[in-house]
Backbone bond lengths (Angstrom), bond angles and torsions (degrees), N, CA, C in turn:
res aa  C-N    CA-C-N  psi(-1)  N-CA   C-N-CA  omega(-1)  CA-C   N-CA-C  phi
1 M - - - 1.494 - - 1.543 107.13 -
2 K 1.324 116.08 129.33 1.490 123.65 -176.75 1.596 102.91 -66.26
3 P 1.372 115.09 148.10 1.491 122.96 -179.84 1.532 109.81 -53.76
4 R 1.342 119.77 -36.48 1.462 118.03 -171.75 1.461 109.20 -76.44
5 Y 1.323 116.55 -31.33 1.502 120.74 -177.45 1.579 106.86 -73.46
6 F 1.243 113.54 -32.59 1.516 121.02 -179.55 1.402 107.12 -64.98
7 L 1.399 116.56 -53.68 1.525 119.82 174.27 1.527 115.23 -50.11
8 L 1.364 110.52 -43.39 1.501 115.13 -174.11 1.544 109.59 -69.61
9 A 1.428 116.93 -37.11 1.442 117.00 -179.75 1.478 107.14 -73.35
10 A 1.455 127.76 -33.06 1.399 127.73 176.03 1.441 112.23 -65.95
11 L 1.347 122.87 -35.20 1.449 128.34 177.65 1.572 110.03 -66.03
12 C 1.362 112.21 -45.07 1.542 116.74 177.48 1.544 110.99 -57.34
13 V 1.418 115.07 -45.43 1.470 119.66 -175.05 1.515 109.85 -61.96
14 M 1.482 110.50 -44.07 1.493 114.18 176.17 1.551 119.24 -63.48
15 L 1.234 111.06 -34.29 1.569 117.49 176.06 1.453 111.51 -70.98
16 C 1.301 122.92 -35.20 1.457 128.94 177.88 1.490 106.38 -70.24
17 A 1.405 121.85 -43.99 1.386 119.45 -179.12 1.543 112.08 -69.68
18 C 1.295 117.66 -38.26 1.463 119.88 178.54 1.632 107.36 -64.04
19 N 1.262 120.74 -48.92 1.459 125.75 176.53 1.507 111.41 -52.75
20 R 1.319 116.89 -39.14 1.425 121.66 -170.76 1.654 108.77 -69.61
21 K 1.471 105.57 -43.82 1.547 111.59 175.10 1.423 112.89 -66.61
22 A 1.276 120.83 -29.33 1.478 120.29 -172.90 1.537 109.93 -77.40
23 Q 1.383 121.41 -17.02 1.421 118.29 -169.46 1.584 106.31 -77.51
24 P 1.364 108.27 154.29 1.506 108.00 177.70 1.483 115.33 -74.03
25 R 1.360 112.82 152.49 1.375 113.86 -174.22 1.524 113.56 -98.07
26 D 1.329 111.86 176.02 1.599 120.37 178.03 1.360 106.36 -95.42
27 L 1.488 112.15 162.71 1.389 115.02 -178.56 1.620 103.44 -141.78
28 V 1.313 114.63 137.76 1.486 114.10 174.36 1.541 102.82 -111.97
29 V 1.230 113.77 128.82 1.544 124.25 -177.00 1.503 105.24 -113.90
30 Y 1.321 124.42 121.27 1.463 119.20 174.41 1.512 111.08 -146.40
31 F 1.396 105.65 166.12 1.433 120.39 179.94 1.645 108.76 -122.58
32 S 1.164 117.60 123.46 1.523 114.09 179.57 1.481 113.51 -132.92
33 R 1.276 117.39 116.97 1.459 123.12 -177.63 1.578 109.45 -82.33
34 T 1.256 116.66 -39.90 1.546 118.13 -172.87 1.686 108.67 -111.46
35 G 1.304 117.09 -10.11 1.497 117.59 179.36 1.550 111.24 103.31
36 N 1.287 118.94 -5.82 1.416 119.12 -174.34 1.608 105.75 -74.63
37 T 1.338 115.02 -50.85 1.566 123.06 -178.59 1.498 103.45 -60.01
38 E 1.385 124.13 -39.14 1.491 127.82 -175.74 1.557 104.55 -58.62
39 Q 1.384 120.19 -54.78 1.406 121.33 179.73 1.463 117.26 -57.28
40 L 1.297 120.02 -38.41 1.426 125.14 178.17 1.533 109.11 -67.39
41 A 1.314 113.77 -41.44 1.517 120.65 -176.05 1.501 107.09 -69.30
42 Q 1.368 117.30 -41.06 1.468 114.85 178.76 1.524 115.86 -63.74
43 L 1.398 109.45 -41.96 1.504 116.91 175.37 1.398 114.30 -55.58
44 F 1.333 116.76 -52.70 1.551 126.27 176.60 1.551 109.24 -52.94
45 A 1.284 115.62 -48.03 1.452 121.50 -173.27 1.689 106.52 -63.64
46 E 1.309 117.98 -46.25 1.358 123.70 174.72 1.458 112.99 -59.52
47 Q 1.298 120.28 -45.17 1.514 117.12 -174.40 1.457 111.62 -76.67
48 T 1.377 118.87 -17.02 1.477 121.87 -172.06 1.637 110.55 -110.62
49 G 1.275 112.04 -13.45 1.536 121.17 -174.52 1.530 112.77 67.27
50 A 1.294 111.29 30.01 1.424 115.17 176.98 1.561 108.76 -85.65
51 D 1.420 113.00 158.47 1.449 120.98 170.77 1.558 108.26 -71.56
52 L 1.277 114.75 160.33 1.469 122.00 -175.56 1.473 109.23 -127.41
53 L 1.362 120.87 127.21 1.505 123.45 175.07 1.549 103.45 -131.11
54 R 1.300 112.50 128.18 1.490 118.42 168.58 1.500 108.97 -97.31
55 I 1.398 112.52 142.15 1.393 117.77 175.77 1.452 110.10 -88.76
56 V 1.293 115.39 123.00 1.513 121.09 -177.68 1.568 107.09 -114.33
57 C 1.384 115.87 123.14 1.351 123.27 -178.63 1.610 108.22 -80.21
58 E 1.250 118.53 143.71 1.478 117.79 175.43 1.610 112.00 -67.29
59 T 1.278 114.00 -33.30 1.517 122.33 172.81 1.391 108.60 -117.03
60 P 1.395 120.80 108.98 1.396 118.15 -177.38 1.530 117.47 -66.78
61 Y 1.268 112.72 159.95 1.554 112.43 176.83 1.308 105.77 -83.65
62 P 1.489 116.73 160.00 1.531 128.41 -174.59 1.546 103.09 -57.75
63 D 1.475 119.20 162.60 1.343 126.03 168.91 1.416 115.91 -68.89
64 S 1.432 115.25 -26.66 1.398 118.30 -175.92 1.488 111.74 -76.94
65 Y 1.250 123.56 132.50 1.290 124.00 173.27 1.478 120.92 -60.38
66 E 1.264 121.31 -38.51 1.511 131.18 178.79 1.614 103.44 -66.10
67 A 1.411 117.05 -43.46 1.480 115.38 -173.28 1.482 106.58 -77.35
68 T 1.297 124.11 -27.78 1.544 127.75 170.45 1.491 111.10 -58.45
69 V 1.448 113.48 -52.26 1.403 116.40 -179.16 1.530 111.12 -58.33
70 A 1.462 117.74 -50.70 1.425 121.35 178.05 1.485 116.46 -48.92
71 E 1.394 116.25 -48.96 1.458 122.17 172.52 1.543 112.56 -56.38
72 A 1.244 117.37 -54.62 1.509 125.14 177.57 1.527 109.68 -47.12
73 R 1.306 116.50 -48.86 1.477 124.41 177.90 1.506 115.39 -57.47
74 L 1.309 119.45 -42.91 1.342 130.78 177.75 1.477 110.43 -66.50
75 E 1.371 116.80 -49.95 1.551 120.93 176.23 1.548 109.38 -59.52
76 F 1.254 117.46 -44.73 1.506 124.28 -178.54 1.596 106.76 -59.09
77 R 1.351 116.14 -51.07 1.367 123.36 177.70 1.476 116.47 -45.42
78 D 1.358 106.47 -57.73 1.516 121.41 -174.04 1.442 117.01 -84.23
79 G 1.334 116.81 2.02 1.364 126.04 178.85 1.512 113.33 62.44
80 V 1.322 120.08 40.85 1.327 126.13 -172.74 1.635 104.37 -108.66
81 C 1.343 111.56 135.61 1.460 116.33 175.68 1.612 106.42 -109.87
82 R 1.292 108.23 132.08 1.620 111.72 -178.81 1.615 98.80 -80.53
83 P 1.354 103.64 138.04 1.550 118.51 -177.55 1.504 104.87 -71.16
84 I 1.371 113.32 139.96 1.411 120.06 175.51 1.529 110.16 -112.09
85 T 1.288 114.11 157.49 1.479 118.82 -172.33 1.528 111.57 -86.14
86 N 1.271 118.78 -26.67 1.473 123.51 -175.85 1.499 120.60 -101.57
87 A 1.424 114.86 28.53 1.384 123.81 -174.83 1.448 112.28 -109.37
88 P 1.265 125.12 151.05 1.489 126.93 4.71 1.502 107.80 -92.34
89 V 1.252 111.64 162.45 1.512 120.14 -179.48 1.511 109.78 -115.07
90 D 1.423 117.21 129.76 1.379 116.37 -178.02 1.504 106.94 -88.18
91 L 1.372 118.28 113.40 1.407 123.10 178.38 1.568 117.62 -100.16
92 D 1.368 109.89 19.28 1.534 109.75 176.04 1.508 116.64 -71.21
93 G 1.293 116.88 -20.20 1.500 122.84 179.72 1.530 112.97 -86.06
94 Y 1.294 117.19 -2.19 1.561 118.21 -177.48 1.515 111.85 -108.53
95 R 1.249 111.36 139.26 1.561 116.58 -179.84 1.516 105.48 -83.34
96 R 1.351 122.51 -36.38 1.467 125.30 -177.98 1.543 111.12 -138.50
97 V 1.308 110.88 143.05 1.484 117.17 176.47 1.512 107.18 -121.20
98 Y 1.324 117.57 127.74 1.432 121.09 177.22 1.500 103.22 -109.65
99 L 1.365 118.69 138.43 1.323 129.45 176.29 1.497 116.38 -111.36
100 G 1.276 120.62 129.53 1.452 122.18 -177.55 1.670 106.53 -134.42
């Protein structure tokens, strides 16, 4: 390979690498009561290179599924949002946000 073609190829590789780093990232935001959604979110984030953020409630939901559903229904009916510990999140740097 001639030296000028080598330099041109090296420049192209460097530009592609810089552009890849400058692109906004993806984010997977999830809530998991039992750990099933957490496993899927982690797998999805690993496969896509996305950042991962778990929603953590200040007051956890009960261990019982039925009790959790009952509390969630009351919150929905009353228009109450359970406070989370890791909010707010700045989403400006992300191109896509996946919810789980």
